[in-house]
C-alpha positions as CSV (number, residue, x, y, z in Angstrom):
1,M,-15.7,168.8,116.3
2,I,-11.9,168.1,116.3
3,S,-11.0,165.5,118.9
4,A,-8.3,166.3,121.5
5,L,-5.7,163.9,122.8
6,F,-5.5,162.6,126.3
7,R,-2.0,162.1,127.9
8,G,-0.3,158.7,127.8
9,G,-2.0,155.6,126.5
10,I,-0.7,152.6,124.5
11,H,-1.2,150.8,121.3
12,P,-1.5,147.1,122.1
13,P,-2.2,144.6,119.2
14,D,-5.9,144.8,118.8
15,N,-6.5,141.3,117.3
16,K,-10.0,142.4,116.2
17,N,-9.6,140.7,112.8
18,L,-10.6,137.4,114.5
19,S,-14.2,138.5,114.8
20,A,-14.7,141.9,113.2
21,E,-16.2,140.6,110.0
22,K,-18.5,138.0,111.7
23,P,-22.1,139.3,111.7
24,I,-24.1,139.0,114.9
25,A,-25.6,135.5,115.2
26,T,-28.2,134.4,117.8
27,A,-26.8,131.9,120.2
28,S,-28.6,128.6,120.7
29,Q,-31.0,128.4,123.7
30,P,-29.4,127.1,126.9
31,D,-31.3,124.3,128.8
32,T,-30.8,126.2,132.0
33,V,-30.0,129.8,132.9
34,F,-28.3,131.0,136.1
35,I,-29.4,134.7,136.6
36,P,-27.5,136.5,139.3
37,L,-29.5,139.0,141.4
38,S,-26.4,141.2,141.6
39,Q,-25.2,142.0,138.1
40,H,-25.0,145.7,138.5
41,L,-23.1,148.2,140.7
42,G,-25.0,148.9,143.9
43,A,-27.4,146.9,146.0
44,P,-28.3,143.3,144.9
45,C,-31.9,142.6,144.0
46,K,-34.3,140.6,146.2
47,A,-35.9,137.5,144.6
48,V,-39.6,137.9,143.9
49,V,-40.1,134.3,142.6
50,T,-40.0,131.0,144.4
51,P,-38.7,127.5,143.4
52,G,-41.2,125.7,141.3
53,Q,-42.8,128.9,139.9
54,E,-43.4,129.2,136.2
55,V,-42.1,132.4,134.7
56,K,-42.2,133.9,131.2
57,K,-39.5,135.6,129.2
58,G,-39.1,139.2,130.4
59,E,-40.9,138.7,133.7
60,Q,-39.3,140.4,136.7
61,I,-37.6,137.9,139.0
62,G,-35.7,140.4,141.2
63,E,-36.7,143.7,142.6
64,P,-34.2,146.5,143.3
65,G,-32.6,146.3,146.8
66,G,-31.8,150.0,147.1
67,F,-31.5,153.4,145.4
68,V,-28.5,152.3,143.3
69,S,-29.9,149.1,141.9
70,A,-31.7,147.7,138.9
71,P,-34.4,145.1,138.5
72,V,-33.6,141.7,137.1
73,H,-35.8,139.8,134.6
74,S,-36.0,136.2,133.3
75,S,-34.3,135.7,129.9
76,V,-36.2,132.5,129.2
77,S,-39.6,131.0,129.8
78,G,-39.7,128.0,132.1
79,K,-39.7,126.8,135.8
80,V,-37.6,128.3,138.6
81,A,-35.5,125.3,139.6
82,A,-33.6,126.9,142.5
83,I,-32.6,130.1,144.2
84,G,-29.2,129.9,145.8
85,E,-25.5,130.9,145.9
86,F,-23.6,130.4,142.7
87,P,-20.2,131.7,141.5
88,N,-20.0,134.7,139.2
89,A,-17.2,135.7,136.8
90,M,-15.0,137.1,139.6
91,G,-15.3,133.9,141.7
92,R,-17.7,135.4,144.2
93,M,-20.8,133.5,145.4
94,V,-23.9,135.6,144.6
95,T,-27.6,134.8,145.0
96,S,-28.9,133.6,141.7
97,V,-32.2,132.4,140.2
98,V,-31.9,129.1,138.3
99,I,-34.5,128.7,135.6
100,E,-35.1,125.5,133.5
101,N,-35.8,126.6,129.9
102,N,-39.0,125.1,128.5
103,G,-37.9,126.2,125.0
104,K,-41.2,127.9,124.3
105,D,-39.8,131.4,124.4
106,E,-43.1,132.7,125.8
107,W,-43.0,136.5,126.5
108,T,-44.6,138.2,129.4
109,I,-46.9,141.1,128.5
110,L,-44.8,144.1,127.4
111,K,-46.0,147.7,127.1
112,D,-45.5,148.8,123.5
113,T,-45.3,152.5,122.9
114,P,-45.3,153.4,119.2
115,D,-45.6,157.1,119.9
116,F,-42.7,157.1,122.4
117,E,-41.6,160.5,121.0
118,R,-44.5,162.1,122.9
119,L,-43.3,160.8,126.3
120,S,-42.0,163.3,128.8
121,P,-38.4,162.9,130.2
122,E,-39.8,161.5,133.5
123,E,-41.9,158.9,131.6
124,L,-38.9,157.9,129.5
125,K,-36.7,157.5,132.7
126,E,-39.4,155.4,134.3
127,K,-39.5,153.0,131.3
128,I,-35.7,152.7,131.4
129,K,-35.8,152.1,135.2
130,I,-38.4,149.3,134.9
131,A,-36.4,147.6,132.1
132,G,-33.4,147.2,134.4
133,I,-31.0,149.0,132.0
134,V,-27.4,149.2,133.1
135,G,-24.2,150.3,131.5
136,M,-23.2,147.6,129.0
137,G,-19.6,148.6,128.4
138,G,-18.6,146.6,131.5
139,A,-19.2,148.9,134.5
140,A,-22.9,147.9,134.7
141,F,-23.9,151.1,136.6
142,P,-27.7,151.5,136.7
143,T,-28.6,153.8,133.8
144,V,-31.5,155.6,135.5
145,I,-29.1,156.9,138.2
146,K,-26.9,158.4,135.5
147,L,-30.0,160.0,134.0
148,S,-30.9,161.7,137.3
149,P,-28.0,164.0,138.2
150,P,-28.4,166.5,141.1
151,K,-30.0,169.8,140.1
152,E,-26.8,171.7,140.9
153,K,-25.0,169.6,138.2
154,P,-26.8,170.3,135.0
155,I,-25.8,168.3,131.9
156,D,-25.1,170.0,128.6
157,T,-23.5,167.1,126.6
158,V,-24.3,163.4,126.0
159,I,-21.7,161.2,124.5
160,L,-22.1,157.6,123.2
161,N,-19.1,155.5,123.6
162,G,-18.4,153.5,120.4
163,A,-14.6,153.5,120.8
164,E,-14.3,149.9,121.9
165,C,-10.6,150.3,122.4
166,E,-10.3,147.0,124.3
167,P,-8.3,144.5,122.2
168,Y,-10.2,141.5,120.6
169,L,-13.7,142.8,121.3
170,T,-15.9,143.7,118.4
171,A,-19.5,143.5,119.7
172,D,-20.0,147.3,119.7
173,Y,-18.4,147.5,116.3
174,R,-20.9,145.0,114.9
175,L,-23.8,146.8,116.6
176,M,-22.9,150.1,114.9
177,I,-22.6,148.3,111.5
178,E,-25.8,146.3,111.8
179,H,-28.1,148.5,114.1
180,P,-27.1,152.1,113.6
181,D,-30.7,153.4,113.5
182,E,-31.6,151.9,116.9
183,I,-28.5,153.3,118.5
184,I,-29.3,156.8,117.2
185,L,-32.9,156.6,118.4
186,G,-31.6,155.6,121.8
187,L,-29.2,158.6,121.8
188,E,-32.1,160.9,120.8
189,I,-34.1,159.6,123.8
190,L,-31.1,160.4,126.1
191,I,-30.9,163.9,124.6
192,K,-34.6,164.5,125.2
193,I,-34.2,163.3,128.9
194,F,-31.5,165.9,129.5
195,G,-32.8,168.6,127.2
196,V,-29.3,169.2,125.8
197,P,-28.7,170.8,122.4
198,R,-26.2,168.2,121.0
199,G,-25.1,164.6,121.3
200,Y,-21.9,163.0,120.1
201,I,-20.8,159.4,119.2
202,G,-17.1,158.8,119.7
203,I,-15.7,156.1,117.5
204,E,-12.0,155.2,117.0
205,D,-10.7,156.0,113.6
206,N,-9.6,152.4,113.0
207,K,-13.3,151.6,112.5
208,P,-14.0,153.5,109.3
209,D,-16.9,151.2,108.4
210,A,-18.7,151.9,111.7
211,I,-18.1,155.7,111.2
212,E,-19.6,155.5,107.8
213,K,-22.6,153.5,108.8
214,M,-23.4,155.9,111.7
215,N,-23.0,158.9,109.5
216,Q,-25.3,157.5,106.9
217,A,-27.9,156.9,109.6
218,L,-27.5,160.5,110.8
219,Q,-28.5,162.0,107.5
220,G,-30.8,165.0,108.3
221,K,-30.1,164.9,112.0
222,E,-28.2,168.0,112.9
223,T,-28.2,167.6,116.7
224,I,-25.9,164.5,116.6
225,E,-22.3,164.3,115.4
226,V,-19.9,161.4,115.0
227,V,-16.4,162.2,116.3
228,A,-13.5,160.1,114.9
229,L,-11.1,159.5,117.7
230,P,-7.4,158.6,117.4
231,A,-7.0,154.8,118.0
232,K,-5.2,154.6,121.3
233,Y,-5.9,152.6,124.4
234,P,-7.8,153.4,126.8
235,Q,-9.7,155.8,124.5
236,G,-13.0,154.2,125.6
237,A,-12.5,155.0,129.3
238,E,-15.0,157.7,130.3
239,K,-12.5,160.3,131.4
240,M,-10.4,159.8,128.3
241,L,-13.4,159.9,126.0
242,I,-14.7,163.1,127.5
243,K,-11.3,164.7,127.1
244,S,-11.0,163.5,123.5
245,V,-14.5,164.7,122.5
246,T,-15.0,167.9,124.4
247,G,-11.6,168.9,125.7
248,R,-12.8,168.9,129.2
249,E,-10.8,167.3,132.0
250,I,-12.4,165.6,134.9
251,P,-10.7,166.6,138.2
252,P,-9.4,163.8,140.5
253,R,-12.2,161.8,142.3
254,A,-14.8,163.7,140.3
255,L,-17.5,162.3,138.0
256,P,-18.4,163.1,134.4
257,M,-21.5,165.0,135.6
258,D,-19.1,167.4,137.3
259,V,-18.0,168.6,133.9
260,K,-21.7,168.5,132.6
261,V,-21.3,165.3,130.6
262,V,-23.0,161.9,130.6
263,V,-21.5,159.0,128.7
264,Q,-23.3,155.9,127.7
265,N,-22.2,152.8,125.7
266,V,-23.7,152.3,122.2
267,G,-25.1,149.0,123.4
268,T,-26.8,150.7,126.3
269,A,-28.3,153.3,123.9
270,R,-29.9,150.4,121.8
271,A,-31.2,148.8,125.0
272,V,-32.7,152.2,126.0
273,F,-34.5,152.4,122.7
274,E,-35.9,148.9,123.0
275,A,-37.1,149.5,126.5
276,V,-38.8,152.8,125.6
277,R,-40.3,151.6,122.3
278,Y,-41.2,148.0,123.1
279,G,-41.1,147.8,126.9
280,K,-38.3,145.2,126.5
281,P,-36.2,144.6,129.7
282,L,-32.5,144.0,129.4
283,I,-32.4,140.2,129.2
284,E,-30.2,139.7,126.2
285,R,-27.0,141.3,124.8
286,V,-24.4,141.1,122.1
287,L,-21.0,139.9,123.1
288,T,-17.8,138.7,121.4
289,V,-16.4,135.2,121.9
290,T,-12.9,135.3,120.5
291,G,-9.2,134.6,121.0
292,G,-6.6,132.3,119.6
293,G,-7.7,129.5,121.9
294,I,-11.1,129.1,120.4
295,H,-12.0,127.4,117.1
296,D,-14.6,129.8,115.7
297,P,-14.6,133.3,117.1
298,R,-18.0,135.0,116.7
299,N,-20.3,137.9,117.8
300,L,-23.3,136.4,119.5
301,F,-26.7,137.6,120.7
302,V,-26.9,135.9,124.1
303,K,-29.5,135.5,126.9
304,V,-28.4,136.8,130.3
305,G,-27.7,133.8,132.5
306,T,-26.3,131.6,129.8
307,L,-23.2,129.7,131.0
308,I,-19.9,130.8,129.3
309,S,-19.1,127.1,128.8
310,H,-22.2,126.9,126.6
311,L,-21.0,129.8,124.4
312,I,-17.5,128.2,124.1
313,E,-19.1,125.0,122.7
314,E,-21.3,127.2,120.4
315,C,-18.0,128.6,119.0
316,G,-16.5,125.2,118.3
317,G,-14.9,124.5,121.6
318,L,-11.4,125.2,122.9
319,R,-8.2,124.6,120.9
320,E,-5.6,122.3,122.4
321,D,-3.3,125.3,123.2
322,A,-6.0,127.3,125.1
323,V,-4.7,128.3,128.5
324,K,-6.9,131.1,129.9
325,V,-10.6,132.2,129.6
326,I,-11.2,135.9,130.3
327,S,-14.5,137.6,131.0
328,G,-14.2,141.0,129.2
329,G,-11.1,142.0,127.3
330,P,-7.5,141.1,128.0
331,M,-6.6,144.5,129.4
332,M,-9.4,145.0,132.0
333,G,-11.2,141.7,132.1
334,F,-11.0,138.9,134.7
335,A,-9.6,135.4,134.3
336,L,-12.3,132.9,135.0
337,P,-11.8,130.2,137.7
338,S,-14.2,128.1,135.6
339,P,-16.2,128.6,132.4
340,D,-19.3,127.4,134.2
341,V,-20.3,131.0,135.2
342,P,-23.1,133.0,133.6
343,V,-23.2,135.9,131.2
344,T,-24.5,139.1,132.9
345,K,-25.7,142.4,131.6
346,G,-22.2,143.8,131.7
347,T,-20.4,140.9,130.0
348,S,-18.9,142.5,126.9
349,G,-16.9,139.5,125.7
350,I,-15.2,136.2,126.3
351,V,-11.5,136.0,125.3
352,V,-9.9,132.6,125.2
353,M,-6.1,133.0,125.2
354,S,-3.8,130.5,123.6
355,E,-0.3,129.7,124.9
356,Q,1.2,131.8,122.2
357,E,-0.8,134.9,123.1
358,M,0.0,134.7,126.8
359,V,2.6,136.7,128.7
360,H,3.5,134.7,131.8
361,A,4.2,137.0,134.8
362,A,4.6,134.4,137.5
363,D,8.3,135.2,137.9
364,F,8.0,139.0,137.8
365,G,11.0,141.0,138.8
366,P,11.6,144.1,140.9
367,C,10.7,147.6,139.7
368,I,13.8,148.9,137.8
369,R,12.6,152.6,138.0
370,C,12.5,152.9,134.2
371,G,9.5,155.2,134.4
372,R,7.6,153.7,131.5
373,C,4.4,153.2,133.5
374,I,4.5,156.8,134.6
375,E,4.9,158.0,131.1
376,I,1.9,156.2,129.7
377,C,-0.5,156.4,132.6
378,P,-3.5,158.3,131.2
379,M,-4.4,159.5,134.7
380,G,-0.9,161.0,135.4
381,L,-0.3,158.6,138.3
382,M,2.9,156.8,139.5
383,P,1.9,153.1,139.0
384,S,5.4,152.0,140.0
385,M,5.0,153.5,143.5
386,L,1.5,152.1,143.8
387,S,2.7,148.6,143.1
388,I,5.8,148.8,145.4
389,Y,3.7,150.1,148.3
390,A,1.1,147.4,147.8
391,E,3.7,144.6,147.4
392,K,5.2,145.6,150.7
393,G,1.9,145.9,152.5
394,F,2.1,149.6,152.9
395,Y,-1.5,150.2,151.7
396,E,-2.0,153.6,153.3
397,G,1.2,154.8,151.5
398,A,-0.3,153.7,148.2
399,K,-3.4,155.8,149.1
400,E,-1.1,158.9,149.3
401,Y,-0.2,158.3,145.7
402,N,-3.8,158.8,144.6
403,L,-4.6,155.1,144.6
404,F,-8.3,155.5,144.0
405,D,-7.8,157.7,140.8
406,C,-6.5,154.5,139.1
407,F,-9.3,152.9,137.0
408,E,-7.2,149.8,136.3
409,C,-6.8,150.1,132.6
410,G,-3.7,147.9,132.6
411,S,-1.5,150.1,130.4
412,C,1.2,150.1,133.1
413,A,1.4,146.3,133.3
414,F,1.5,146.1,129.5
415,V,4.7,148.3,129.2
416,C,6.5,147.0,132.4
417,P,9.7,145.3,131.4
418,S,9.7,143.4,134.7
419,K,6.2,142.1,134.0
420,R,5.0,143.2,137.4
421,P,1.3,142.5,138.2
422,I,0.7,146.2,138.8
423,V,-3.1,146.1,138.3
424,Q,-3.5,143.1,140.7
425,L,-1.4,144.9,143.3
426,V,-3.5,148.1,142.9
427,R,-6.7,146.0,143.4
428,L,-5.2,144.5,146.5
429,A,-4.4,147.9,147.9
430,K,-7.9,149.2,147.2
431,S,-9.4,146.3,149.0
432,M,-7.3,147.0,152.1
433,V,-8.0,150.7,152.6
434,K,-11.1,153.0,152.5
435,P,-11.5,155.6,149.8
């Protein structure tokens, strides 16, 4: 398949060289984990454990609180120390289960299924649901919901997102280098669930090693194809990825299923395989700890609930010129109010920015009507108008400029010569009006 181009986009410095050649290492065990019961889109979970209770690794500690939700499991074995409100990466207080790690790494009983190829689509979905799998590219949407589209919206294409266009982050890249077979088995499970004829793996062409590894693992598999995508941010966004791989455009306010496509992250595909084959719940993930403000950038296999401060120390600590810690990437991530917040299922990376890497926008200027943000917006919006309306408090006016079609990729803020905080203003406007 020849990839198509989406409109707009930018080419920020990727800075992936800091960690791209660092093999995935297992992070040291934390003494205590803080596991939020809301680490997915949708309703938060309800605790099914009590303080003082002994739990094992992989044991369910939170049951889904609604249709769009996902169960939460313990990432360590030990004693429940507390259940209370603790801050997450966005500074919000969320109900969390605090577990003191006893260091024994004792697993709860898991249901191994060596002949998982014989399972029906419904049985496969049930195993994915029980394991609490969510999208691991950052959105954290419960995977089983994506796998259950309405009957009037049949799916004919499954795409794995291996683009990893966000600067600095290399976790997905290392997964494709080191675990291509498990990723492909996960994609085959997704293909079986939907009963579609083909699946695709989209990878940016600046990752030739990953493309080669995945193609080698696909020898003899004619139903899956690797698509080399032009390196351009935000290539990994769902709508852009679908346009690049299939040529289909998603209408405003529509979903991928409206054009018969489902997109999953490569890390999610691997988690799907582990859930179906071994019965393993999503309690660990690979993420990148990187940036010019940290001594030893690395790709780490981390337990959910581990404090980010623990991972920073694992990577040699902060450099003297470190000024900002970001959960996620620098384009779409969130600056942390404190590093003492936990890793969740959707944490794709931790970027520690140095003074030299920072662009200070505290003294931003007025919009000069240059049109750069309009030219590069991949959604064809007018970010300048969105930011002006939001800045003046005219939030309903921003809504008239298709406010909710913006997925906050940050391309507009990157090219703005006045260094306007366009994304922050868009988020403000979204919080003030209804969709």
